[in-house]
FIKOLZA-1660 file (N, C-alpha, C; in steps of 0.1 Angstrom, whole numbers, plus 5000, padded with zeros to 4 digits):
% residues 123
   i   px   py   pz ch aa at
   1 8254 8902 7512  A  M  N
   1 8267 8897 7511  A  M CA
   1 8276 8903 7522  A  M  C
   2 8285 8894 7528  A  N  N
   2 8294 8900 7537  A  N CA
   2 8307 8905 7529  A  N  C
   3 8315 8913 7536  A  P  N
   3 8326 8918 7528  A  P CA
   3 8335 8908 7523  A  P  C
   4 8338 8897 7530  A  K  N
   4 8347 8887 7525  A  K CA
   4 8341 8881 7512  A  K  C
   5 8328 8878 7511  A  Q  N
   5 8322 8873 7499  A  Q CA
   5 8323 8883 7488  A  Q  C
   6 8321 8895 7491  A  L  N
   6 8323 8905 7480  A  L CA
   6 8337 8906 7474  A  L  C
   7 8347 8905 7483  A  F  N
   7 8361 8905 7478  A  F CA
   7 8363 8893 7469  A  F  C
   8 8358 8882 7473  A  L  N
   8 8360 8870 7465  A  L CA
   8 8352 8871 7452  A  L  C
   9 8340 8875 7453  A  T  N
   9 8331 8876 7440  A  T CA
   9 8338 8886 7430  A  T  C
  10 8343 8897 7436  A  D  N
  10 8349 8907 7427  A  D CA
  10 8362 8901 7421  A  D  C
  11 8370 8893 7429  A  A  N
  11 8382 8887 7424  A  A CA
  11 8379 8878 7412  A  A  C
  12 8369 8870 7414  A  I  N
  12 8365 8860 7404  A  I CA
  12 8361 8868 7391  A  I  C
  13 8352 8878 7393  A  G  N
  13 8348 8886 7382  A  G CA
  13 8359 8893 7374  A  G  C
  14 8368 8899 7382  A  A  N
  14 8379 8905 7376  A  A CA
  14 8389 8896 7368  A  A  C
  15 8390 8884 7373  A  L  N
  15 8398 8874 7366  A  L CA
  15 8391 8870 7353  A  L  C
  16 8378 8867 7354  A  L  N
  16 8370 8864 7342  A  L CA
  16 8371 8875 7332  A  L  C
  17 8370 8887 7336  A  T  N
  17 8371 8899 7327  A  T CA
  17 8385 8899 7321  A  T  C
  18 8395 8897 7328  A  S  N
  18 8408 8898 7323  A  S CA
  18 8410 8887 7312  A  S  C
  19 8406 8875 7315  A  L  N
  19 8408 8864 7306  A  L CA
  19 8399 8866 7293  A  L  C
  20 8387 8871 7295  A  L  N
  20 8378 8873 7283  A  L CA
  20 8385 8883 7274  A  L  C
  21 8389 8894 7280  A  L  N
  21 8395 8905 7272  A  L CA
  21 8408 8900 7265  A  L  C
  22 8416 8893 7272  A  F  N
  22 8429 8889 7266  A  F CA
  22 8427 8878 7257  A  F  C
  23 8421 8867 7261  A  L  N
  23 8421 8855 7254  A  L CA
  23 8410 8853 7243  A  L  C
  24 8399 8860 7246  A  V  N
  24 8387 8859 7236  A  V CA
  24 8387 8872 7227  A  V  C
  25 8383 8883 7233  A  L  N
  25 8382 8895 7225  A  L CA
  25 8394 8899 7217  A  L  C
  26 8406 8897 7224  A  G  N
  26 8418 8901 7218  A  G CA
  26 8423 8892 7207  A  G  C
  27 8417 8880 7206  A  Q  N
  27 8421 8871 7195  A  Q CA
  27 8411 8869 7184  A  Q  C
  28 8400 8876 7186  A  L  N
  28 8389 8874 7176  A  L CA
  28 8387 8888 7168  A  L  C
  29 8397 8893 7162  A  D  N
  29 8397 8905 7155  A  D CA
  29 8385 8906 7145  A  D  C
  30 8382 8895 7139  A  Q  N
  30 8371 8896 7129  A  Q CA
  30 8357 8899 7135  A  Q  C
  31 8355 8897 7148  A  Y  N
  31 8343 8899 7155  A  Y CA
  31 8343 8911 7164  A  Y  C
  32 8354 8914 7170  A  F  N
  32 8356 8925 7179  A  F CA
  32 8366 8935 7173  A  F  C
  33 8361 8948 7173  A  R  N
  33 8370 8958 7166  A  R CA
  33 8377 8968 7176  A  R  C
  34 8374 8966 7189  A  M  N
  34 8381 8974 7199  A  M CA
  34 8396 8971 7197  A  M  C
  35 8404 8982 7196  A  P  N
  35 8419 8979 7193  A  P CA
  35 8425 8969 7204  A  P  C
  36 8434 8961 7199  A  K  N
  36 8440 8951 7208  A  K CA
  36 8447 8958 7220  A  K  C
  37 8454 8969 7217  A  N  N
  37 8461 8976 7228  A  N CA
  37 8452 8980 7239  A  N  C
  38 8440 8984 7236  A  V  N
  38 8429 8988 7245  A  V CA
  38 8425 8976 7253  A  V  C
  39 8421 8965 7246  A  L  N
  39 8417 8953 7252  A  L CA
  39 8428 8948 7262  A  L  C
  40 8440 8948 7258  A  Y  N
  40 8451 8943 7266  A  Y CA
  40 8453 8953 7278  A  Y  C
  41 8451 8966 7277  A  L  N
  41 8453 8975 7288  A  L CA
  41 8441 8972 7298  A  L  C
  42 8429 8971 7293  A  L  N
  42 8418 8968 7302  A  L CA
  42 8420 8954 7309  A  L  C
  43 8425 8944 7301  A  S  N
  43 8428 8932 7307  A  S CA
  43 8438 8932 7318  A  S  C
  44 8448 8940 7316  A  G  N
  44 8459 8942 7327  A  G CA
  44 8453 8949 7339  A  G  C
  45 8444 8959 7337  A  I  N
  45 8438 8966 7348  A  I CA
  45 8429 8956 7355  A  I  C
  46 8421 8948 7348  A  A  N
  46 8412 8938 7355  A  A CA
  46 8421 8928 7362  A  A  C
  47 8432 8924 7357  A  F  N
  47 8440 8914 7364  A  F CA
  47 8446 8921 7377  A  F  C
  48 8449 8934 7377  A  G  N
  48 8454 8941 7389  A  G CA
  48 8442 8941 7399  A  G  C
  49 8430 8943 7395  A  L  N
  49 8418 8943 7404  A  L CA
  49 8416 8929 7409  A  L  C
  50 8419 8919 7401  A  F  N
  50 8418 8905 7407  A  F CA
  50 8428 8903 7418  A  F  C
  51 8441 8907 7416  A  I  N
  51 8451 8906 7427  A  I CA
  51 8447 8914 7439  A  I  C
  52 8442 8926 7437  A  Y  N
  52 8438 8934 7449  A  Y CA
  52 8427 8927 7456  A  Y  C
  53 8416 8923 7449  A  S  N
  53 8404 8918 7455  A  S CA
  53 8408 8904 7462  A  S  C
  54 8416 8896 7456  A  L  N
  54 8420 8883 7462  A  L CA
  54 8428 8886 7474  A  L  C
  55 8437 8896 7474  A  S  N
  55 8445 8899 7485  A  S CA
  55 8436 8904 7497  A  S  C
  56 8426 8912 7494  A  C  N
  56 8417 8916 7504  A  C CA
  56 8409 8905 7510  A  C  C
  57 8405 8896 7501  A  Y  N
  57 8397 8884 7506  A  Y CA
  57 8406 8876 7515  A  Y  C
  58 8419 8875 7512  A  Q  N
  58 8428 8866 7519  A  Q CA
  58 8432 8873 7533  A  Q  C
  59 8435 8886 7532  A  F  N
  59 8442 8892 7543  A  F CA
  59 8435 8902 7551  A  F  C
  60 8425 8908 7546  A  V  N
  60 8418 8919 7553  A  V CA
  60 8409 8913 7564  A  V  C
  61 8412 8916 7576  A  K  N
  61 8404 8912 7588  A  K CA
  61 8397 8923 7594  A  K  C
  62 8403 8935 7595  A  S  N
  62 8397 8947 7600  A  S CA
  62 8399 8958 7590  A  S  C
  63 8392 8969 7593  A  K  N
  63 8392 8980 7584  A  K CA
  63 8388 8977 7570  A  K  C
  64 8379 8967 7569  A  W  N
  64 8375 8962 7556  A  W CA
  64 8367 8973 7548  A  W  C
  65 8361 8983 7555  A  K  N
  65 8353 8993 7548  A  K CA
  65 8363 9002 7540  A  K  C
  66 8375 9005 7545  A  L  N
  66 8385 9012 7537  A  L CA
  66 8389 9005 7525  A  L  C
  67 8391 8992 7526  A  F  N
  67 8396 8984 7514  A  F CA
  67 8384 8982 7504  A  F  C
  68 8372 8981 7510  A  L  N
  68 8361 8980 7501  A  L CA
  68 8358 8993 7494  A  L  C
  69 8360 9004 7501  A  S  N
  69 8358 9017 7495  A  S CA
  69 8368 9020 7484  A  S  C
  70 8381 9015 7486  A  I  N
  70 8391 9016 7475  A  I CA
  70 8386 9007 7463  A  I  C
  71 8381 8995 7466  A  L  N
  71 8377 8987 7455  A  L CA
  71 8365 8993 7447  A  L  C
  72 8356 9000 7454  A  I  N
  72 8345 9007 7447  A  I CA
  72 8351 9017 7438  A  I  C
  73 8361 9025 7443  A  F  N
  73 8367 9035 7435  A  F CA
  73 8374 9029 7423  A  F  C
  74 8381 9019 7425  A  L  N
  74 8388 9012 7414  A  L CA
  74 8379 9006 7404  A  L  C
  75 8368 9000 7408  A  N  N
  75 8359 8994 7399  A  N CA
  75 8352 9006 7391  A  N  C
  76 8348 9017 7397  A  S  N
  76 8342 9028 7391  A  S CA
  76 8352 9034 7381  A  S  C
  77 8364 9035 7384  A  S  N
  77 8374 9040 7375  A  S CA
  77 8376 9031 7363  A  S  C
  78 8375 9018 7365  A  Y  N
  78 8376 9009 7353  A  Y CA
  78 8364 9011 7344  A  Y  C
  79 8353 9012 7350  A  L  N
  79 8341 9015 7342  A  L CA
  79 8342 9028 7334  A  L  C
  80 8346 9038 7341  A  S  N
  80 8348 9051 7334  A  S CA
  80 8358 9050 7323  A  S  C
  81 8369 9044 7325  A  L  N
  81 8379 9042 7314  A  L CA
  81 8373 9034 7303  A  L  C
  82 8365 9024 7305  A  S  N
  82 8359 9016 7295  A  S CA
  82 8349 9024 7287  A  S  C
  83 8342 9033 7294  A  I  N
  83 8333 9042 7287  A  I CA
  83 8340 9052 7277  A  I  C
  84 8351 9057 7282  A  V  N
  84 8360 9066 7274  A  V CA
  84 8364 9059 7261  A  V  C
  85 8368 9046 7263  A  F  N
  85 8373 9039 7251  A  F CA
  85 8361 9036 7241  A  F  C
  86 8349 9033 7247  A  I  N
  86 8337 9030 7239  A  I CA
  86 8334 9042 7231  A  I  C
  87 8334 9054 7237  A  I  N
  87 8331 9066 7230  A  I CA
  87 8341 9069 7219  A  I  C
  88 8354 9068 7223  A  K  N
  88 8365 9071 7214  A  K CA
  88 8365 9062 7201  A  K  C
  89 8362 9049 7203  A  Y  N
  89 8362 9040 7192  A  Y CA
  89 8348 9036 7187  A  Y  C
  90 8338 9043 7191  A  F  N
  90 8324 9039 7188  A  F CA
  90 8322 9036 7173  A  F  C
  91 8326 9045 7164  A  P  N
  91 8324 9043 7150  A  P CA
  91 8328 9029 7145  A  P  C
  92 8339 9024 7150  A  K  N
  92 8345 9011 7145  A  K CA
  92 8340 8999 7152  A  K  C
  93 8333 9001 7164  A  L  N
  93 8329 8989 7172  A  L CA
  93 8317 8981 7165  A  L  C
  94 8317 8968 7168  A  T  N
  94 8307 8960 7163  A  T CA
  94 8296 8958 7174  A  T  C
  95 8285 8952 7170  A  Q  N
  95 8275 8949 7179  A  Q CA
  95 8280 8940 7191  A  Q  C
  96 8289 8931 7187  A  L  N
  96 8295 8922 7197  A  L CA
  96 8303 8930 7208  A  L  C
  97 8311 8940 7202  A  D  N
  97 8318 8948 7212  A  D CA
  97 8309 8955 7222  A  D  C
  98 8299 8961 7215  A  L  N
  98 8289 8969 7224  A  L CA
  98 8282 8960 7234  A  L  C
  99 8278 8948 7229  A  S  N
  99 8271 8939 7238  A  S CA
  99 8280 8934 7249  A  S  C
 100 8293 8931 7246  A  Y  N
 100 8302 8927 7257  A  Y CA
 100 8304 8938 7267  A  Y  C
 101 8307 8950 7263  A  F  N
 101 8309 8961 7272  A  F CA
 101 8297 8965 7280  A  F  C
 102 8285 8965 7273  A  I  N
 102 8273 8968 7281  A  I CA
 102 8271 8957 7292  A  I  C
 103 8272 8945 7288  A  G  N
 103 8270 8934 7298  A  G CA
 103 8280 8936 7309  A  G  C
 104 8293 8939 7306  A  E  N
 104 8303 8940 7316  A  E CA
 104 8299 8952 7325  A  E  C
 105 8294 8963 7320  A  F  N
 105 8290 8975 7327  A  F CA
 105 8279 8971 7337  A  F  C
 106 8269 8964 7332  A  V  N
 106 8258 8960 7341  A  V CA
 106 8263 8952 7352  A  V  C
 107 8271 8942 7350  A  V  N
 107 8276 8933 7360  A  V CA
 107 8284 8941 7371  A  V  C
 108 8293 8949 7366  A  I  N
 108 8302 8956 7376  A  I CA
 108 8293 8967 7383  A  I  C
 109 8284 8973 7376  A  A  N
 109 8275 8983 7383  A  A CA
 109 8267 8976 7395  A  A  C
 110 8262 8964 7392  A  I  N
 110 8254 8956 7402  A  I CA
 110 8264 8953 7414  A  I  C
 111 8276 8949 7411  A  L  N
 111 8285 8945 7421  A  L CA
 111 8289 8958 7430  A  L  C
 112 8291 8969 7423  A  I  N
 112 8294 8981 7431  A  I CA
 112 8282 8985 7439  A  I  C
 113 8269 8982 7434  A  G  N
 113 8258 8985 7443  A  G CA
 113 8258 8976 7456  A  G  C
 114 8261 8964 7454  A  F  N
 114 8262 8955 7466  A  F CA
 114 8273 8960 7475  A  F  C
 115 8284 8964 7470  A  E  N
 115 8295 8969 7478  A  E CA
 115 8291 8982 7485  A  E  C
 116 8284 8991 7479  A  L  N
 116 8280 9003 7486  A  L CA
 116 8269 9000 7496  A  L  C
 117 8260 8990 7494  A  K  N
 117 8251 8987 7503  A  K CA
 117 8257 8981 7516  A  K  C
 118 8267 8972 7513  A  T  N
 118 8274 8966 7524  A  T CA
 118 8281 8976 7533  A  T  C
 119 8287 8986 7527  A  I  N
 119 8293 8996 7535  A  I CA
 119 8283 9005 7543  A  I  C
 120 8272 9008 7536  A  S  N
 120 8262 9016 7543  A  S CA
 120 8255 9009 7554  A  S  C
 121 8253 8996 7553  A  K  N
 121 8247 8988 7564  A  K CA
 121 8255 8988 7576  A  K  C
 122 8268 8989 7575  A  E  N
 122 8277 8988 7586  A  E CA
 122 8280 9002 7593  A  E  C
 123 8274 9012 7588  A  R  N
 123 8277 9025 7594  A  R CA
 123 8267 9028 7606  A  R  C
% end
């Protein structure tokens, strides 16, 4: 993938994550037990990542490695924060909670791998 495609892919993924957390998990208390305030916080962060990635896709023409490196850091931080919440609330989480977050972790980790590979190819 080229950097522009990565920024767009990341933007779409972040928007999907934000919407899923806010509109689906946040509204289905009977199936998902992660506290709403945590889901809404993660949704807000994901929406911020959407704005960042979309802005990079739209405006970054040069120095894309710097912006992609920042995105890798932000995605990694999001994953780390999600893991902290999973550990903190683990006893009350359902299988659906765990399935969602594990799936999200896998997708974001794969995306980070592509981003790292793209940066390393260009060095």
